[in-house]
N, C-alpha and C positions, 0 to 999 in steps of 0.2 A: 939682309940674315941675323946678323948680329939683335936689330928690335926682338925677332921675331921670339928669339933663341930668351930673349931676357923676360918675355910674355910666358913663353913655357917653365922657365926656370920659378918667376913669380907665383904659378898657379900651383906647381905641385909643392913650394914652400908651403903657401897657405894651405891646401889639402893636407902638408903632414901637418903642420902645428893644428889645426882644425880637429884630425883624426887625435892626435895624441891627448888632447884639452876632451875631448867627447869619451874617450877611453877613463880620463882622469876622474871624470864626473860620472860617471856610469857606474864603476867600479866605488867608487866613494856611497854612491846612492846606497848601493847594494849592503854596503858595509852599514851606513846609517839608519836604512829600515830597516833591516832585519834582526843584525847582532846588537844593537844597544836594548832593543824593545823587542825578544823572541817569542813569539805567541802560538799557544798553541794552534789547531785545527780549527779549535770550537774558539778562539777569542780571548780563551783564559790564559792564566800566567802558569807556566811550569809549577811542580813542589820545590821543595828547598832539594834536589835529589838533582833536576831538573828532566823527569819526567811528568806530561801530561796526564790529564784522567782517561783514564783506560790502563794504565800502563805500570808497570811493576817492575822497579830499581833490581837489575838481576845482576848479579857474580856470573861472569861466564871467562871466570880461569883466566886465559892465556889472555883474549881478549878486554879483561878488564872490566868494568861498571858500565852496562847500557841497559836502555828504559826497553821493555819487549809488552808488545799488548796483550792484558791477559786472555783474551781469546785466541794466542796465538799467532804466530805470522813473523814477519820479519824484525828482527830487532834492530836498536838505532842508537848511535853515542848520546848521551843526555845534551841537553840544552844549556849553555853557561852566562 
């Protein structure tokens, strides 16, 4: 019975360690890929305000400054 418990304990510990490492690597990958080099959907870089081509840097009062499409639609926070 003791051998069986040790095996299960080892499996659980290995799973937890693997899961934690996977989460850390995945989170680090997302941060490095997206935030170190933010690109617009067309592959270009945002302007000095953080807006992509076809977006207008807009003061939305209490909501702060956002990038809004020239043709209308949802506004988004600028990329930094």
